[in-house]
N, C-alpha and C positions, 0 to 999 in steps of 0.2 A: 504493499499500500504505500503509494507516494504522498509527500507532502503538498499542500496547495499553497504554493508560494505565488504571491501577487504583488503590485504595486500598489501603495495606499493611495486612494483616490483623492486624498486631500494634499499631501506633501510630495507623493511620488516615491517615496523609499519603498524598499522591497522588504516584505515580511510574510510570515507564514500566516495564512488566514485561518481566522477561527470562526467566530460568529459575527464580528465586526469587519465593515469594509474599510476600516481605517488601522493604521499601525498604532502600537501602544503609546507611543510620544503623543499623537495626535488625539487619541481617546482621553488622555490624561488632559490635554490642554482644553478639549472641549467640554470635559467634565468641570474644570475650573471656570470656564465662561459660563457654564450653565449655573453653578453655584454663585458666581458673582452677581449674574441677572436674578436669580432666586433672592437672594439676600436684600438686593436693591428693591424689588418688588415688595418684600414684606415690609420695608422701611417706608416705601413711598407707594402705597396703594392708588389705584386709579390713574398711574402714569401712563402715557402712550407709548406705542414702540418706538418711535423717532428719539423721545427723550431718553427711553430706557437705553438704547443704542449709543446715544452720545454721552450718557453718564458713565456707561461701563466700558465702552469702547468694542463692543461686541457688535458685529454687523447685523442690520436688519434681517437680511437673509437668513443667517444663523439663527436669530432668535425665532423667525418664522418655523424653522426645522424643529427647534425645540418645543414649541408649540405643538406642532404635529406629533 
């Protein structure tokens, strides 16, 4: 049985694919971005997506993916 080696769809690095389409480094980065957004939302209820992006530095496109 061979290993499923692929390129990370986010950074392009080669990694052994498990359940995620991203390499471990990108997964960690995305997790940190998610936590940053979550913390900001808890402290600033009712903020819109543009303000959330400006405050956290996380792209609107990525925030939309988190929501889905």
